[in-house]
Backbone as CSV, one residue per row, in Angstrom:
resi,resn,N_x,N_y,N_z,CA_x,CA_y,CA_z,C_x,C_y,C_z
1,MET,43.468,28.350,0.243,43.326,29.674,1.720,42.859,30.383,0.542
2,LYS,43.181,31.306,-0.423,42.690,32.603,-0.730,41.643,32.454,-1.674
3,LYS,41.564,30.735,-1.664,40.685,31.339,-2.866,39.180,30.297,-2.436
4,LEU,39.100,30.317,-1.885,38.090,30.433,-0.620,38.099,31.458,0.345
5,ASN,38.961,32.530,0.545,38.524,34.200,1.415,37.802,34.348,0.006
6,TYR,37.949,34.526,-0.721,37.838,35.139,-2.868,36.097,34.727,-3.073
7,LEU,36.155,33.614,-2.703,34.950,32.973,-3.264,33.865,33.462,-1.682
8,PHE,33.768,33.609,-0.537,33.106,33.873,0.374,33.203,35.283,-0.093
9,TYR,34.101,35.793,-0.330,33.156,37.870,-0.314,32.653,37.743,-1.872
10,LEU,33.237,37.045,-3.170,31.912,36.862,-4.009,30.789,36.597,-3.776
11,MET,30.318,35.742,-2.538,29.271,35.025,-2.805,28.328,35.985,-1.224
12,LEU,29.218,36.925,-0.317,27.819,37.378,0.898,26.944,38.782,-0.007
13,PRO,27.582,39.252,-0.723,26.543,40.328,-1.545,25.972,40.203,-2.240
14,VAL,26.081,38.012,-2.589,24.113,37.800,-3.680,23.957,37.678,-2.152
15,LEU,24.316,36.961,-0.914,23.405,35.894,-0.469,22.927,37.713,0.134
16,LEU,23.088,38.369,0.863,21.945,39.862,1.027,21.536,40.232,0.021
17,TYR,21.796,40.353,-0.838,20.556,41.021,-1.561,19.627,39.813,-2.101
18,SER,19.829,38.346,-2.310,18.401,37.332,-2.126,17.685,37.661,-0.682
19,CYS,17.974,38.136,-0.142,17.514,38.225,1.605,16.461,39.390,1.407
20,ASN,16.537,40.496,-0.008,16.401,41.548,-0.095,15.158,41.313,-0.998
21,ARG,13.644,41.423,-0.670,13.212,40.511,-1.936,12.263,42.224,-2.027
22,LYS,12.337,42.531,-3.367,11.219,43.623,-3.548,9.927,43.815,-4.280
23,ASN,9.545,42.711,-5.128,8.767,42.475,-5.963,7.651,41.140,-3.948
24,LYS,7.131,41.990,-3.295,6.736,40.891,-2.105,5.344,40.056,-2.630
25,SER,4.617,39.924,-3.920,3.802,38.724,-4.454,4.929,37.661,-4.734
26,GLU,5.699,37.365,-5.322,7.041,36.154,-5.856,6.634,35.457,-4.238
27,PHE,7.067,34.146,-4.585,7.391,32.999,-3.956,8.537,32.493,-3.984
28,TYR,8.690,33.079,-2.471,10.318,32.573,-2.183,10.129,31.247,-0.264
29,LEU,10.812,30.382,-0.378,11.008,29.607,0.483,11.646,30.152,2.285
30,PRO,11.030,30.771,3.048,11.923,31.676,3.711,12.589,30.615,4.885
31,ALA,13.564,31.676,5.576,14.394,30.460,6.704,13.523,30.307,7.773
32,GLU,14.108,29.405,8.700,13.255,28.931,9.916,13.091,30.134,10.456
33,TRP,14.108,31.017,10.841,13.851,31.997,12.196,13.291,33.648,11.554
34,GLU,12.832,33.431,9.841,12.338,34.843,10.076,10.777,34.422,10.213
35,PRO,9.483,35.327,10.281,8.167,35.521,10.900,7.976,34.941,9.809
36,GLN,6.177,33.307,10.381,5.744,32.480,8.850,4.669,33.406,8.982
37,MET,3.830,33.045,8.590,2.575,33.015,8.538,1.663,32.122,8.569
38,GLY,1.952,30.771,9.196,1.780,29.465,9.703,2.119,28.859,9.047
39,VAL,1.843,27.329,9.235,2.642,26.073,9.155,1.593,25.584,7.816
40,ILE,2.325,24.897,6.931,1.566,23.803,6.292,1.448,22.094,6.156
41,VAL,0.423,21.386,6.640,0.267,20.375,7.350,0.013,19.392,6.329
42,ASN,0.106,18.306,5.587,-0.403,17.067,5.012,-1.550,16.456,5.972
43,GLY,-2.738,16.296,6.460,-2.958,14.890,6.697,-2.747,15.058,8.229
44,LEU,-3.723,14.503,9.025,-3.475,14.168,10.534,-3.636,13.090,10.958
45,ASP,-2.848,12.295,10.354,-3.559,10.801,10.313,-2.646,10.044,11.358
46,ASP,-1.282,10.517,12.010,-0.392,9.426,12.632,-1.063,10.542,14.187
47,SER,-0.270,10.105,14.947,-0.190,10.381,15.994,0.645,11.727,16.412
48,ALA,2.016,11.609,16.191,2.989,12.681,16.334,2.540,13.735,15.702
49,THR,2.044,13.715,14.286,1.486,15.019,13.850,0.881,15.844,14.565
50,PHE,-0.472,14.932,14.707,-1.762,15.336,15.275,-1.408,16.107,16.550
51,GLU,-0.167,15.703,17.697,0.189,16.348,18.722,0.998,17.728,17.944
52,MET,1.734,17.150,17.079,2.746,18.685,16.524,1.607,19.423,16.108
53,VAL,0.738,19.648,15.771,-0.313,20.881,15.252,-0.901,20.615,16.447
54,SER,-1.127,20.073,17.288,-2.347,20.897,18.881,-1.087,21.766,19.003
55,GLN,0.302,21.660,18.925,1.316,22.044,19.663,1.187,23.743,19.223
56,LEU,1.358,23.432,17.889,1.876,24.518,17.152,0.786,26.172,16.431
57,ALA,-0.667,25.564,16.561,-2.289,26.157,16.921,-1.489,27.497,17.726
58,LYS,-1.219,26.924,18.447,-1.065,28.155,20.281,-0.261,28.963,19.469
59,GLU,0.425,28.985,18.659,1.077,29.885,18.892,0.594,30.923,17.381
60,MET,0.579,29.891,16.430,0.610,30.073,14.806,-0.838,29.700,13.742
61,LYS,-0.839,30.327,12.779,-2.218,29.084,12.553,-1.727,28.235,11.369
62,ILE,-2.389,27.086,11.464,-2.348,26.065,10.406,-3.444,25.856,9.077
63,PHE,-2.383,25.143,8.316,-2.999,24.877,7.056,-3.285,23.895,6.792
64,CYS,-4.100,22.765,6.902,-3.766,21.454,6.798,-4.667,21.391,5.303
65,LEU,-3.895,20.056,5.294,-4.807,19.606,3.593,-5.296,18.362,4.161
66,VAL,-6.729,18.724,4.177,-6.462,16.570,3.842,-8.301,17.507,2.975
67,PRO,-8.336,15.708,2.768,-9.553,15.498,1.726,-11.295,16.054,2.899
68,ASP,-12.048,16.515,1.945,-13.722,17.348,2.899,-14.080,16.180,3.518
69,SER,-13.758,15.173,2.482,-14.872,14.308,3.863,-14.223,14.259,4.930
70,ALA,-13.128,14.692,5.278,-12.124,14.018,6.687,-12.337,15.669,7.311
71,GLN,-12.724,16.708,6.763,-12.394,17.765,7.837,-13.112,17.718,9.266
72,GLU,-14.808,16.995,9.203,-15.964,17.444,9.923,-14.967,16.538,11.423
73,THR,-14.063,15.436,11.084,-13.962,13.438,11.522,-12.698,14.936,12.793
74,TYR,-11.385,15.103,11.829,-10.688,16.092,12.349,-11.237,17.965,13.326
75,LYS,-11.932,17.889,12.854,-12.863,19.736,13.438,-13.092,18.697,14.790
76,LYS,-13.510,17.866,14.812,-14.392,17.016,16.529,-13.050,16.449,17.291
77,LYS,-11.522,15.865,16.676,-10.392,15.793,17.294,-9.819,16.938,17.525
78,LEU,-9.537,17.546,16.969,-9.216,18.686,17.295,-9.785,19.752,18.461
79,SER,-10.502,19.266,18.179,-12.242,21.139,19.166,-11.982,19.089,20.769
80,ALA,-11.669,18.774,20.428,-11.926,17.648,21.849,-10.518,17.530,22.804
81,ALA,-8.997,17.945,21.635,-8.283,18.274,22.507,-7.530,19.543,22.505
82,GLY,-8.563,20.775,22.903,-8.777,22.037,23.006,-7.499,22.606,21.913
83,VAL,-7.802,22.356,20.770,-7.187,23.412,19.984,-8.501,23.965,19.372
84,ASN,-7.861,25.673,19.524,-8.851,26.774,19.283,-9.259,26.531,17.721
85,PRO,-10.119,26.531,17.390,-10.938,26.106,15.919,-9.974,27.168,14.895
86,ASP,-10.130,28.639,15.300,-9.774,29.623,14.765,-8.408,28.972,13.767
87,SER,-7.839,28.723,14.745,-6.043,29.188,13.800,-5.644,27.621,13.641
88,ILE,-7.092,26.958,12.938,-6.395,25.664,11.602,-7.491,26.325,10.427
89,GLN,-7.303,25.978,9.538,-7.606,26.220,8.669,-7.892,24.552,7.393
90,PHE,-8.964,24.554,6.680,-8.834,23.074,6.141,-8.818,23.684,4.619
């Protein structure tokens, strides 16, 4: 049990330090509770993904990775669902 306590107290400063980035241009994976600029979605082919994007677009920016040839189709589909086109970036 003492070894676990030592390990915890050794790792705590490392974890706390890693949450404080000095260089804001470096990429890091944010925790789920941190504020995010948007969500990246790879395509809108199935109905579950489309529904998720429709709901998320009400609150944040969606970055959608689709082929150029399919962008117009997805834009029409999202507009028909009442999604603000300004919240989606292809």
